[in-house]
N, C-alpha and C positions, 0 to 999 in steps of 0.2 A: 596935568598929564598926559601927554598923547602915549596913543597904543601905535608905535612904530611898527610892529608886524602888521598889525590891523590898516594900516594905509599902505604899507607895502602889497599885502594882499589883497587890498581892494586892487590897485593898479595890475596886477597880474590877472586875477578874476577877469577886470575888464579886458583885458586883450585877450585870454580863451572865448570869454562869450562871443567878443565881436568875432574873432575867428571861427569860431563853430555855430554862427550866425543864430545867438540863441537872444533873438530878438525880445523876449518877452524876459530877459533878465536886467538888460541892460536900463529902461526905466529907474530901478532902484538905486541903480550906480551913479545917478548926476542929479544934481541939484538941479533947481527950478530954474533960477537963473544961471546956469552953467554956460561957460563960454568957451567953444572949441576954435582951436585954427588947425590949419597943416598947410603945408606950402614945401618946396624945395629950397635949399640954402642960395642959390642963384638964382630962382624966379625964370627960369628961362628952359625947360626939361622942356621935350616933348610932349607929354603927356601932364603937364602943368596944370592945365585947367580941369584935368579929371582929381591930379591930387589936393588941388588948393579948396580950403574951405576957413570961412571966418563965420562961423554961426553961434549965435547966440539966444539961448533960451531950451529949456529940456527937450520940446517939441520939433526945434527946426534942427538940434544935435542930432536928436534921433533920428527924423529924417533923412538929413544928410548922409547918415552913417549908415542908412540900411538900403539906401540907395546906390552908395559907397560899395558896400560890402556883395549887395548883388549882380554888381558888375566886377568884383575882383575873383581870381582864383580860389578854387578849392581843391585842396587842401592848401593853406597859407597858415603862416606861424609868425606871429610877432611876439620874439623873443627879449624879451626885458630882464636889460643886467646893468649892473653897479646900479641901481637905485640906492639913494641915500637923501634924508633931508637936509634940504637949504636952508630952511626958517620954521617958524612957527609965530602960531599969535595963540590966545588964548583957545579960540574956537578951530584955524585950520592949520594946516603943515605942509608946507611947501617940497614938491619932491624933487630931483633931476635925474633922469638916465638913458644910458644907452639904449637901442634897440635894432635890433637884428633878423630882418624877413625875409623867410625862403619861403617857396614854392617847390612843386615837384616837376620835375624834367627829367625824360627818359629812365623814371622809375628812382631818379634820386634828389636828395635834396638841395637845393638851388639856389643861390642867392640871390635875393629881389631886392632890397635894398635897406640901408642902415639910417641911422640918423639920432637925433636927443628930443626930447620930451621931458618936457616940463610942466608939472601937474601941481595942483593944490587940491586938497580934500579938506571939505568941511566937516565938523563931528553936526549932526543934527540929531534933537533925540536918541542921542548914544551911537548912532550909526554914520558912521564915514560916508560919504558919498563924492564925487569929487566936482568941485566947482569952477576947474577952468583944466584944460589939455591943450598943451601945445604942442602939437609933434612939425619939427624941422628936419626931411631928409638930408640925406649926403649926396650932391649929386657935380659937384666942385670938383675939378681935376685936385690933386692931393700935391703940396709944394712943400717945402720944409719950412717948417712952423716961423722960422724967423722970417722969412720971406710974406706972412700973410699980411 
């Protein structure tokens, strides 16, 4: 049986450590073979090249995240919401959630982005680590759901 709260906590802890630039804490949060992707839902955002990642393996993922974080504003806040389990095996738990990202402009938190995160946490030696993280940021124009 998986400890769902531990898996939720891992995702929340990673977002916090990412935002605060706690680079030394990141390595323990990922499996050696982690797969990380990020992109926009349309693929044609003016900053798509900056946003896009398809990194495999802890070293590559950590390298991309470090470079990306250093080029992003501070403060930056990724707020994970509606985290829920979407599946599991004996060793892994899959999650989905929304994110709402803010930064500060004119001394007021301002929206930067929103999107969907799909992740898989794997239990290794009694500890959960992120094995997959896939981030898709919202950029398409909203339309009635039935017209999608």
